[in-house]
C-alpha positions in Angstrom: -37.5 -23.6 6.3 -36.6 -19.9 5.7 -38.5 -16.8 4.9 -37.0 -15.0 1.8 -36.8 -11.4 1.5 -38.2 -9.2 -1.1 -36.7 -9.7 -5.0 -33.5 -8.4 -4.3 -30.5 -11.3 -5.1 -28.1 -9.7 -2.8 -30.3 -9.7 0.1 -29.1 -12.5 2.8 -31.4 -15.3 3.8 -33.8 -14.3 6.7 -33.5 -16.1 10.1 -34.8 -19.4 11.0 -38.8 -19.4 11.8 -37.9 -21.8 14.8 -35.8 -19.1 16.6 -38.2 -17.2 19.2 -39.6 -14.2 17.8 -38.8 -11.4 19.7 -41.7 -9.1 20.7 -41.9 -5.4 20.0 -39.5 -3.9 22.9 -41.0 -1.2 24.9 -39.0 1.7 26.8 -36.0 0.5 28.6 -36.5 -3.1 27.6 -33.6 -5.0 26.1 -34.2 -6.0 22.3 -32.0 -9.1 21.2 -32.2 -10.3 17.4 -30.2 -11.5 14.4 -29.2 -8.8 11.6 -27.2 -9.0 8.9 -24.0 -6.1 9.3 -22.3 -4.8 6.2 -18.7 -6.0 6.3 -16.4 -5.5 2.9 -16.5 -6.0 -0.4 -15.2 -9.5 -0.2 -17.4 -10.6 2.3 -20.6 -8.6 2.1 -23.3 -9.0 4.5 -22.3 -11.1 7.4 -25.0 -12.4 10.0 -23.9 -10.9 13.3 -26.4 -11.4 17.0 -27.4 -7.8 18.2 -28.1 -6.7 21.3 -29.5 -3.3 22.1 -29.4 -2.3 26.2 -28.7 0.8 27.9 -28.8 2.7 25.1 -25.6 0.3 23.6 -25.8 -1.4 20.2 -23.4 -4.1 20.7 -23.0 -7.0 18.5 -21.7 -11.0 18.1 -20.9 -13.4 15.8 -23.2 -15.6 17.9 -24.8 -15.4 20.6 -22.5 -17.6 22.6 -20.2 -14.7 22.4 -21.6 -12.2 24.2 -20.1 -13.8 27.6 -16.5 -12.9 26.3 -16.2 -11.5 23.2 -18.1 -8.1 22.1 -17.2 -7.0 18.2 -18.1 -3.9 18.5 -20.9 -1.3 20.4 -21.9 2.1 19.3 -23.6 4.7 21.9 -27.2 5.7 20.5 -26.6 8.9 22.4 -25.0 10.6 19.4 -25.9 8.3 16.9 -27.9 9.0 13.9 -30.4 6.2 12.7 -31.3 6.4 9.1 -33.7 4.4 6.6 -32.4 3.3 3.4 -35.1 0.8 1.9 -37.5 -1.3 3.2 -35.2 -3.8 5.1 -31.8 -1.6 5.4 -31.3 1.3 7.5 -27.9 2.8 8.7 -26.6 4.1 12.3 -23.6 5.9 12.3 -22.1 8.2 15.2 -20.7 10.9 13.2 -18.0 9.1 11.1 -15.8 7.0 13.6 -18.6 4.1 13.7 -21.1 3.4 10.9 -23.2 0.2 10.6 -25.0 -0.7 7.4 -27.7 -3.2 8.9 -30.5 -5.2 6.8 -33.4 -7.0 8.7 -34.9 -10.1 7.3 -38.0 -8.0 6.3 -39.7 -5.0 6.6 -41.4 -5.8 9.4 -38.5 -6.7 11.5 -37.0 -3.7 10.9 -39.8 -1.2 11.7 -39.3 -3.7 15.0 -35.3 -2.6 15.4 -36.1 1.0 14.2 -38.9 1.4 17.2 -36.3 0.2 19.6 -33.7 2.2 18.6 -35.2 5.3 18.8 -36.6 5.0 22.1 -33.0 3.4 23.4 -31.8 6.2 21.7 -34.4 8.9 23.4 -33.8 7.1 26.8 -29.7 6.9 26.7 -29.7 11.1 25.2 -31.8 11.7 28.7 -29.5 9.4 30.7 -26.3 11.3 29.2 -28.1 14.7 29.6 -28.5 13.7 33.3 -24.9 12.4 33.9 -23.1 15.4 31.9 -25.4 17.7 34.4 -23.8 15.6 37.5 -20.3 15.8 36.3 -17.5 18.1 34.9 -17.7 20.7 38.0 -14.1 20.3 38.2 -13.2 21.4 35.0 -11.6 24.8 35.7 -8.2 26.5 35.2 -6.5 24.1 37.4 -6.7 21.3 35.4 -3.3 19.8 36.5 -5.2 18.0 39.5 -5.3 14.5 39.6 -8.5 12.5 37.9 -9.3 11.6 41.5 -9.5 14.9 42.8 -12.1 15.8 40.3 -14.2 12.3 40.5 -14.4 13.3 44.2 -16.1 17.1 43.8 -18.2 15.4 40.9 -19.5 12.6 44.0 -19.7 15.4 46.4 -22.3 17.3 43.7 -24.3 14.5 43.4 -24.5 13.7 46.7 -25.6 17.6 47.4 -28.2 17.1 44.8 -29.3 14.2 45.9 -29.6 15.3 49.3 -32.1 17.9 47.7 -34.1 15.2 45.9 -34.6 13.6 48.9 -35.6 16.8 50.8 -38.1 17.3 47.7 -39.9 14.1 48.8 -39.9 14.5 51.7 -41.8 17.9 52.1 -44.1 16.0 49.3 -45.2 13.6 51.9 -46.0 15.9 54.3 -47.8 18.0 52.4 -49.8 15.5 51.2 -50.4 13.8 54.7 -51.2 17.5 56.1 -53.3 18.3 53.1 -55.6 14.8 53.6 -55.9 15.8 57.9 -56.5 19.8 56.6 -59.3 18.3 54.4 -60.7 15.5 56.9 -61.1 18.5 59.7 -62.8 20.9 57.2 -65.3 18.5 56.5 -65.7 17.5 60.4 -66.4 21.1 60.9 -69.0 20.9 58.1 -71.0 18.4 60.4 -70.7 19.9 63.9 -73.1 21.9 65.2 -72.3 25.1 66.8 -72.0 24.6 70.5 -69.1 23.8 73.1 -67.0 22.0 70.5 -66.6 24.4 67.9 -64.0 26.5 69.4 -62.0 23.2 69.7 -62.6 22.1 65.8 -62.2 25.9 64.8 -58.4 25.8 66.9 -57.5 21.9 65.2 -58.4 23.4 61.7 -56.1 26.5 62.7 -53.3 24.2 63.7 -53.5 22.0 60.9 -53.6 24.6 58.5 -50.7 26.4 60.0 -48.8 22.8 59.6 -49.7 23.0 56.1 -48.3 26.1 55.3 -45.1 25.8 57.3 -44.6 22.7 55.2 -45.5 24.0 51.8 -43.3 27.2 52.3 -40.8 24.5 53.1 -41.5 22.7 50.0 -40.9 26.1 47.6 -37.4 26.9 49.8 -36.3 23.5 49.0 -37.4 23.9 45.2 -36.2 27.4 44.6 -33.1 26.1 46.2 -32.2 22.6 43.9 -33.1 25.2 40.9 -31.0 27.7 41.5 -28.2 25.4 42.0 -29.2 23.7 38.8 -29.6 27.1 36.8 -25.9 28.2 38.4 -24.3 24.9 37.0 -26.5 24.1 34.1 -24.9 26.4 31.3 -21.2 26.0 33.0 -21.6 22.3 32.5 -22.9 22.5 28.9 -19.9 25.1 28.0 -17.3 22.5 29.7 -18.8 19.7 28.0 -18.7 21.6 24.2 -15.2 22.7 25.3 -14.0 18.9 26.2 -15.6 17.5 23.3 -13.7 19.9 20.8 -10.4 19.3 22.8 -10.8 16.0 22.3 -11.2 16.1 18.8 -8.1 18.0 18.8 -5.9 15.4 21.0 -6.8 12.9 18.7 -5.3 14.5 15.6 -2.1 16.3 17.7 -1.4 12.6 18.6 -1.6 11.1 15.2 0.7 13.9 13.7 3.3 13.3 17.0 2.6 9.6 16.3 3.8 10.3 12.5 6.8 12.8 13.1 7.6 10.4 16.1 8.1 7.7 13.6 9.9 10.1 10.8 12.4 11.3 13.6 13.8 8.0 14.3 14.2 6.9 10.9 15.6 10.1 10.2 18.1 9.9 13.5 19.0 6.2 12.9 19.4 7.1 9.2 22.0 10.1 10.4 23.8 7.8 13.0 24.1 4.8 11.0 24.8 6.2 7.0 27.0 9.7 7.5 26.1 10.4 3.7 22.7 11.3 4.7 23.6 14.4 6.7 24.7 16.2 3.9 21.6 15.4 2.1 18.7 15.0 4.2 16.5 14.4 1.7 16.6 10.9 2.2 15.3 10.9 5.2 12.2 13.1 4.8 10.5 10.6 2.3 7.1 9.2 3.4 6.6 5.8 4.1 5.9 3.7 0.4 2.1 3.7 0.0 -0.2 6.4 0.5 -2.8 5.0 2.9 -6.1 6.9 3.3 -8.1 5.8 6.9 -5.6 3.6 8.8 -8.1 1.9 10.3 -9.6 1.0 6.8 -6.5 0.3 5.0 -4.3 -1.6 7.6 -6.1 -4.7 7.4 -5.9 -5.2 3.7 -2.5 -3.5 3.3 0.3 -6.2 3.2 3.6 -5.1 5.3 6.9 -7.3 5.7 7.8 -8.0 9.8 10.1 -5.1 10.8 13.6 -5.6 10.2 15.8 -4.0 12.8 18.8 -5.3 11.6 18.6 -4.9 7.9 21.9 -3.9 7.6 25.0 -6.0 7.8 27.5 -3.1 8.1 28.3 0.0 10.4 30.0 3.0 8.5 31.8 6.2 10.6 34.0 8.7 9.7 37.6 8.1 9.1 40.6 8.9 10.8 41.2 12.5 10.2 45.1 11.1 8.9 43.0 10.5 5.6 42.1 13.7 5.2 45.6 15.3 6.2 46.3 16.8 2.9 42.9 18.2 1.7 39.0 17.0 2.7 38.2 17.3 -0.6 40.8 17.1 -2.5 40.4 13.7 -4.6 43.9 13.7 -6.5 45.9 13.7 -2.6 43.6 10.6 -1.7 44.1 9.1 -4.9 47.9 9.4 -4.6 47.9 8.2 -1.0 46.1 5.1 -2.3 48.4 4.5 -4.9 46.3 6.1 -7.9 48.9 8.7 -8.9 49.8 7.0 -12.3 47.3 9.5 -14.4 44.1 7.5 -14.1 40.7 9.2 -13.4 39.4 8.5 -10.0 35.9 7.6 -9.0 35.4 10.9 -7.1 36.8 12.9 -9.6 34.4 11.5 -11.9 31.6 12.0 -9.7 32.2 15.7 -9.4 33.1 16.8 -12.9 30.6 14.8 -14.6 27.9 14.5 -12.8 25.0 13.0 -15.4 22.3 15.6 -14.1 24.7 18.7 -14.7 24.0 20.6 -17.8 27.5 20.4 -19.1 27.4 16.3 -19.2 24.2 16.1 -21.5 24.8 18.8 -24.1 24.6 17.4 -27.2 24.2 18.3 -30.9 20.8 19.1 -31.7 19.1 16.4 -33.1 15.2 14.6 -33.2 13.2 16.6 -31.2 11.4 14.3 -28.8 8.0 14.8 -27.7 7.2 15.7 -24.2 3.3 14.4 -23.2 0.8 12.0 -24.0 -2.8 12.1 -24.1 -3.8 12.4 -20.1 -5.1 8.8 -18.6 -8.8 8.8 -19.0 -10.6 8.2 -15.5 -12.3 4.5 -16.4 -13.5 2.6 -13.0 -12.8 -1.4 -13.1 -13.4 -4.0 -10.2 -10.3 -5.8 -10.5 -11.8 -8.4 -8.3 -14.5 -8.8 -10.2 -11.8 -10.7 -12.8 -9.7 -11.9 -10.4 -12.3 -14.3 -8.5 -12.5 -16.1 -11.3 -9.2 -16.8 -11.9 -8.6 -19.1 -8.9 -6.9 -22.1 -10.2 -6.0 -21.1 -13.3 -2.5 -20.3 -15.1 -2.0 -16.6 -14.4 -0.5 -16.1 -17.8 -3.5 -17.2 -19.5 -6.1 -15.1 -18.1 -7.3 -12.5 -20.3 -7.1 -9.1 -19.0 -8.9 -5.8 -20.4 -6.6 -3.0 -21.5 -7.8 -0.6 -18.0 -5.3 -2.7 -16.0 -2.3 -1.7 -18.3 -0.3 1.1 -19.5 0.6 2.0 -23.0 4.3 0.5 -23.6 4.9 -3.1 -24.0 6.9 -5.1 -21.9 10.1 -4.7 -24.6 9.3 -0.8 -23.9 10.0 -1.4 -20.1 12.6 -3.2 -20.7 14.4 -0.7 -23.0 13.8 1.6 -19.8 16.9 0.0 -18.3 18.9 2.1 -20.0 17.2 5.6 -18.7 20.8 6.1 -17.1 22.9 4.9 -19.6 25.3 7.6 -18.5 26.4 5.5 -15.6 27.9 2.9 -18.1 29.5 6.0 -20.1 30.9 7.0 -16.7 32.3 3.2 -15.7 33.7 2.8 -19.2 36.3 5.4 -18.1 37.5 4.1 -15.0 40.8 2.6 -14.8 39.8 1.0 -11.8 37.7 -2.2 -11.6 36.3 -1.4 -8.3 35.7 2.1 -9.6 33.4 0.8 -12.4 31.5 -1.9 -9.8 30.6 0.8 -8.3 29.0 2.7 -11.3 27.6 -0.7 -12.3 26.0 -1.4 -9.2 24.4 2.3 -9.2 23.2 1.4 -12.9 21.9 -1.9 -11.1 19.5 0.1 -8.5 18.6 2.8 -11.4 16.6 0.8 -13.4 14.2 0.4 -10.7 13.5 4.4 -10.1 10.8 4.4 -12.8 8.6 1.6 -11.5 7.5 3.4 -8.0 4.6 4.9 -9.1 4.1 3.0 -12.0 1.1 0.6 -11.3 -0.4 -0.2 -14.5 0.5 -3.2 -15.9 2.2 -3.6 -19.6 1.3 -5.2 -22.3 2.4 -8.8 -22.4 4.3 -8.8 -26.3 3.5 -11.1 -29.2 5.7 -13.8 -29.7 7.8 -12.2 -32.8 7.1 -8.7 -31.4 10.3 -6.3 -31.3 11.4 -3.2 -30.0 14.2 -0.7 -31.1 15.7 2.2 -29.2 17.8 3.9 -31.6 19.7 6.9 -29.9 22.8 6.9 -31.3 22.8 10.7 -32.3 21.6 11.7 -29.2 23.3 9.0 -26.6 25.9 6.9 -28.6 23.5 3.8 -28.2 21.2 1.3 -30.1 18.9 -1.2 -28.3 16.9 -3.8 -29.7 14.6 -6.3 -27.9 12.8 -9.0 -28.8 9.7 -11.4 -27.6 11.7 -15.0 -27.8 9.1 -17.2 -26.5 5.6 -17.0 -24.9 4.8 -19.6 -22.8 7.0 -19.1 -20.7 7.1 -15.3 -21.4 10.7 -14.9 -22.3 12.4 -11.8 -24.1 15.8 -10.9 -25.2 17.8 -7.7 -25.1 21.1 -5.9 -27.0 22.2 -3.2 -26.3 25.8 -1.6 -27.8 27.5 1.6 -27.2 30.0 3.5 -29.3 31.5 4.4 -26.2 32.6 1.2 -25.4 30.3 -1.1 -23.4 27.8 -3.4 -24.6 24.3 -4.6 -22.4 22.5 -7.7 -23.1 20.1 -10.2 -21.0 17.3 -12.4 -21.1 14.5 -12.0 -18.7 12.0 -14.4 -18.2 9.1 -13.8 -15.5 7.5 -16.2 -12.5 4.6 -15.1 -10.5 3.4 -16.1 -7.2 -0.5 -14.5 -6.3 -1.0 -14.5 -2.7 -4.3 -12.8 -2.6 -3.5 -9.6 -1.4 -0.2 -9.3 -3.4 1.4 -10.5 -6.4 5.2 -11.2 -6.6 7.1 -11.0 -9.5 10.3 -13.0 -10.1 12.5 -12.2 -13.1 14.4 -15.2 -14.2 17.7 -14.6 -16.0 21.3 -12.9 -16.2 22.2 -9.4 -17.3 25.3 -9.0 -18.2 27.7 -5.8 -19.5 30.7 -5.7 -21.2 33.2 -3.0 -21.1 35.5 -3.2 -24.0 38.5 -1.4 -23.2 38.8 -3.5 -19.9 37.3 -6.6 -21.4 35.7 -6.6 -17.4 32.7 -8.7 -17.9 29.9 -8.4 -14.9 26.7 -10.2 -14.4 23.6 -9.6 -12.2 19.9 -10.8 -11.9 17.0 -8.5 -10.9 15.4 -8.8 -7.0 11.6 -9.7 -7.0 8.9 -6.9 -7.1 6.0 -7.3 -5.1 2.5 -5.3 -6.4 0.5 -4.7 -3.1 -3.0 -4.2 -2.1 -4.1 -6.2 -5.4 -7.7 -6.5 -4.5 -8.3 -3.8 -2.1 -6.5 -0.3 -1.6 -4.4 2.1 -2.9 -1.7 -0.1 -5.4 2.0 0.7 -4.5 5.3 -1.3 -5.3 8.3 -2.3 -3.4 11.6 -4.5 -4.6 13.4 -6.7 -2.3 15.8 -8.9 -2.2 19.9 -9.1 -2.7 21.8 -8.5 -6.1 25.5 -10.3 -6.5 27.1 -8.2 -9.2 30.0 -9.9 -10.1 32.7 -9.2 -12.5 33.9 -12.3 -13.9 37.4 -11.3 -15.2 38.7 -9.6 -11.7 36.9 -11.8 -9.0 35.5 -8.2 -7.9 31.9 -8.4 -6.2 28.8 -6.2 -5.1 26.3 -7.3 -2.6 23.5 -4.9 -2.7 20.6 -5.1 -0.1 17.2 -4.0 -1.5 15.4 -3.7 1.9 11.7 -4.8 2.1 9.1 -1.9 3.3 7.8 -2.1 6.7 5.5 -0.3 8.6 7.3 -0.8 11.7 10.4 -0.2 10.4 12.7 3.0 12.0 14.7 2.8 8.6 14.6 4.8 5.5 11.9 3.6 2.9 12.9 1.9 -0.1 16.8 1.3 1.5 19.7 -0.2 -0.7 22.9 -0.6 0.7 25.9 -2.3 -1.1 30.0 -3.0 -0.4 32.1 -3.2 -3.2 34.6 -6.2 -2.3 37.4 -7.5 -4.6 38.7 -11.0 -5.2 40.0 -11.2 -1.4 37.4 -10.5 0.1 38.9 -7.1 1.4 36.0 -4.3 1.0 36.8 -0.7 -1.2 33.8 0.8 -1.5 30.5 1.1 0.8 27.3 2.1 -1.1 24.1 3.6 0.1 21.0 5.3 -0.9 17.5 4.5 -1.7 16.1 3.1 -5.0 13.6 5.8 -6.2 16.0 8.5 -5.5 20.5 8.5 -5.0 22.9 6.4 -4.7 26.2 7.6 -2.8 29.2 5.8 -2.2 32.3 6.1 -0.2 36.0 4.8 -0.1 36.6 2.6 2.5 40.0 3.6 4.4 39.8 1.2 7.2 37.1 -1.8 8.8 36.9 -3.7 11.9 34.6 -5.9 13.5 33.2 -4.8 16.5 29.9 -3.0 16.3 26.7 -3.9 17.5 25.1 -7.5 17.3 23.1 -8.2 14.6 20.2 -10.7 14.8 22.1 -14.0 14.4 24.5 -12.6 17.3 27.6 -12.2 14.8 29.5 -9.0 15.4 28.8 -6.3 12.4 31.7 -4.6 10.5 32.7 -1.1 11.7 33.9 0.9 8.1 36.1 3.6 8.5 34.7 6.1 5.2 35.7 9.4 3.4 32.8 11.4 2.4 30.2 10.2 0.6 30.3 11.2 -3.2 27.3 11.0 -5.2 26.6 8.8 -8.8 23.6 8.7 -9.7 20.0 10.9 -8.8 16.7 10.1 -9.9 15.6 12.6 -13.1 12.5 14.4 -11.5 9.1 13.3 -13.7 7.9 15.6 -15.8 5.4 18.0 -15.2 1.8 16.4 -15.4 3.0 12.5 -15.0 0.3 11.9 -12.5 -2.0 11.8 -15.5 0.1 10.3 -17.8 0.7 6.6 -16.3 3.9 8.4 -14.4 5.8 8.3 -17.4 9.5 9.7 -17.2 10.9 11.4 -19.6 12.2 8.7 -21.7 9.1 6.6 -21.2 7.3 9.3 -22.9 9.3 8.7 -26.1 8.9 5.2 -26.1 5.9 4.8 -28.0 6.5 8.1 -30.7 5.6 7.1 -34.1 8.7 6.6 -35.8 9.4 6.0 -39.8 11.7 3.1 -40.9 11.0 0.4 -37.7 10.3 -2.9 -38.3 6.5 -4.1 -39.1 6.9 -5.9 -35.9 7.9 -3.0 -33.8 5.8 -1.9 -30.8 4.8 1.0 -31.8 3.1 -0.6 -34.8 0.8 -2.3 -32.3 -2.8 -1.2 -32.6 -4.2 -2.2 -29.5 -1.4 -0.2 -27.9 -1.9 2.9 -29.9 -5.3 3.0 -29.5 -5.4 3.0 -25.9 -2.2 5.5 -26.0 -4.9 7.9 -27.4 -7.2 6.9 -24.8 -10.1 4.9 -26.9 -9.9 2.1 -24.3 -12.7 0.3 -25.8 -11.7 -0.2 -29.3 -8.4 -0.8 -27.9 -10.1 -4.1 -26.2 -12.0 -4.9 -29.5 -8.5 -4.8 -31.1 -7.0 -7.0 -28.5 -9.7 -9.4 -29.1 -8.7 -9.6 -32.8 -5.0 -10.0 -32.7 -6.0 -13.2 -30.0 -8.0 -14.6 -32.9 -5.2 -13.6 -35.3 -2.8 -15.4 -33.0 -4.7 -18.3 -32.2 -5.2 -19.1 -36.1 -1.2 -18.7 -36.8 -1.3 -21.6 -34.0 -3.2 -23.5 -35.2 -2.0 -23.3 -38.9 1.9 -23.7 -37.6 0.2 -27.3 -35.6 -1.0 -28.3 -38.6 2.0 -28.0 -40.4 4.5 -29.5 -37.8 1.6 -32.4 -38.0 2.1 -32.8 -42.0 5.8 -32.7 -41.8 5.9 -35.4 -39.5 7.7 -33.9 -36.4 7.6 -36.7 -33.0 4.5 -35.7 -31.0 7.1 -34.7 -28.0 5.2 -34.4 -24.1 4.3 -31.6 -25.2 1.3 -30.3 -23.0 0.6 -27.4 -25.2 2.3 -25.4 -28.0 4.8 -23.0 -27.3 2.9 -20.0 -28.5 -0.4 -21.2 -27.5 -2.7 -18.1 -25.9 0.1 -16.0 -27.6 -1.0 -12.5 -26.9 -3.8 -12.9 -23.8 -2.3 -10.5 -21.2 -2.3 -11.7 -17.5 -1.7 -9.6 -14.3 2.1 -11.2 -14.1 3.0 -12.5 -17.8 3.6 -15.7 -15.3 4.5 -19.0 -16.6 3.2 -20.7 -12.9 0.2 -22.8 -12.9 -2.0 -22.6 -9.6 -1.2 -26.1 -8.4 -3.8 -25.9 -4.8 -6.1 -23.4 -3.7 -6.9 -23.9 -0.3 -10.1 -21.9 1.2 -10.3 -20.7 4.8 -13.0 -20.1 6.7 -12.7 -16.7 6.2 -12.6 -15.6 2.4 -9.9 -13.1 3.3 -8.0 -15.8 4.3 -7.9 -17.5 0.8 -4.1 -18.9 0.4 -3.1 -19.6 -3.0 -0.1 -21.8 -3.6 1.8 -22.0 -6.7 4.0 -24.7 -8.2 7.6 -23.9 -7.9 9.9 -24.0 -10.7 12.4 -26.9 -11.1 16.1 -26.0 -11.8 18.0 -22.5 -11.7 17.5 -21.7 -15.3 14.3 -20.0 -16.7 11.5 -21.7 -17.2 11.8 -21.7 -20.9 14.8 -23.7 -20.4 13.3 -26.4 -17.7 10.3 -27.6 -19.6 11.0 -30.9 -21.5 9.6 -28.9 -24.4 11.3 -27.7 -27.3 10.1 -24.5 -28.8 10.1 -24.8 -32.7 9.4 -21.2 -33.1 13.1 -19.5 -34.1 13.4 -15.7 -33.4 14.5 -13.5 -36.4 16.8 -11.4 -35.1 18.3 -13.8 -31.8 19.2 -17.3 -31.5 19.7 -19.9 -28.8 23.0 -20.6 -27.2 25.0 -21.4 -23.9 26.3 -18.5 -22.3 29.9 -18.9 -21.6 30.2 -17.0 -18.7 27.3 -18.5 -16.8 26.7 -21.6 -18.2 23.1 -21.0 -18.9 21.2 -21.3 -22.1 20.4 -17.9 -23.0 19.1 -16.2 -26.4 22.0 -13.4 -28.2 21.8 -11.4 -31.0 22.7 -12.8 -34.1 23.1 -9.6 -35.5 21.4 -8.4 -39.3 18.5 -6.0 -37.8 20.0 -2.6 -38.3 21.3 -3.8 -41.8 18.2 -4.3 -42.5 16.6 -1.0 -41.5 19.2 0.5 -43.5 18.2 -1.2 -46.9 14.6 -0.9 -45.6 14.0 -5.0 -46.2 11.5 -6.5 -44.1 10.7 -9.2 -46.2 11.5 -11.8 -43.6 9.4 -10.3 -40.9 6.1 -11.8 -40.3 2.8 -10.0 -40.4 1.6 -10.2 -36.5 -0.3 -7.6 -36.0 
């Protein structure tokens, strides 16, 4: 039978009545019993066994743990006890430890409060006595060992103990002689004056003398004890306060030293492995990825990979001086020495002469002025777990999400942000050497991740048929078009063409795995870059993006995995490695390394840097085996390289970016209204526009309207398909079902199995893996009857994968202002 608490739905159940009732404690008694202790927002209050003894409050999960495992202890001598309501109370010792406790009833709470107050008073007295008996060794000569200090303390304690014993002895003697004197005086009164008078008077006199002597001894002993206590009391109080302040300072200093030590080790490792970092220590000076608060509170919630001490597969060292004999910085001399004296432009010359960050390279004819600010992000709070806890077992791509977790851009606009550093492709198009061109393509690949480092907001999941154009023909010489070609699974096709000699196209579908603490997003599909002049055709895939602290803690993003950039015409290859962040790693955070090799596997360039700041390349002069062994026992390759040249550096974020969703200069202009765009363009999406303006409630209402409209369109298409007699294939659901239900991950994966462990924090989510090597849009047996407006599905001749390729007609329709064929999706 359970006794229920007062009407508070969040209060835990009371203890069983069959358990022995603990009596109200007397001073000094040990007090035990069940209480509910607050753990965290996931577990809430948990039932724990508490034991109060000797001024210490300890707790265990069960009574059986008392003999071997204590979960925590708080010293009541310095603790503060506060009552919150009828059953709740808080015990805190100044910030390092705080227990939020709940009793089963108000009576039980009062018993605990009484016991705790008594124990606190007794503990305070015990600590005061202990303080008075110690710390006599606190002196300028603090360099002695703890053994010497302990011996002095013990000596002082023995002295005080002997004085106390003297006081006790004197007290006994006074009581004894006082009683004898009292009896003598009584006898004297009853004795008749005579021969015995003189004898009695003599006895009284002797006993009075003994009493006076004993009393004087007692007074002297008390005076000695008082003098000794007074002599040391103030000194001990000052020493104790100094020790406490010193301890706090030492703890703070130790924490700072630990951080500096870790930073210096990483900087030293980076300096010894990558000589390029010596020229620019900015890479080594970066702090860790996440901004963690209290380490003790966050460490349990953050998700870190194991330390990878052997991430780098090679070592670079400065090349032999003979390679610099003409000039240490004379690039043309190096080029001619390597057989590049045919008038071609070398990579290093371009690095020095056409830095994308230099003012000369950015000078353009004055064109339309783009906006540089958007309305600040409102400070609305929303608990993600309140939504996520109801999503276990559901397909993540069908979880309706409010706009509070979004940023006012669609996934199509985020995809267009890959062109943030288009200058790298412009410079690559000028290269005569395919190996140098490969370096620029690899740097462009890395640069596309630089905008994600602080972007924890989720982009809007595009509607089926939604488009986004990015016409920068006048400013930058390129035009870009994206279209959502499938919604379940979500897939977007992208095509960009530049008048400076390159074309970029891609189709990206997203798969995701929700692990409880973090979310992994795996882009599926290939990216193609074709240079017209050389006909070099490059392909690569994207790495995995991981969003950490989904439930508790500050969100932060990491990129990890490997990329192979392949030139299908020449066979050149660049292998890039994105090192996952590790709390224990000594390496540079967000590190990226790579090697450019020809079709024979010979290394020509080494790339190094970070995906959020910059990339550099070094020409390989000579390579050999013989470095330190890796984790697999193989020797690392040692590359002798020239001085590193900078390929790319991230443009700083605009002022106030932290209030504008951490948008870059390009991202701020993507949702700017423009005339003449298609009616399906993301800029015309009403819920996204309302969110940008800070009207989030209206945005959520508009989002629901769009959802219902798209469901109506889906049902209409289903009826039309049935009316036309289309075969009922093994379609589990229409391809455009739940077309605009935004999701956390835009994922096509279904949750296959959920295992709930004994503790909620140990919940594990297993998701179904994809079958086949192609994106899910092509792996299902379902043939999507939706046909995109501007892209058509073909088999890519280079990779053999089914993909959507731009069919043309969009820019012509824009020039004519004819959008009659576009659907009304908004």
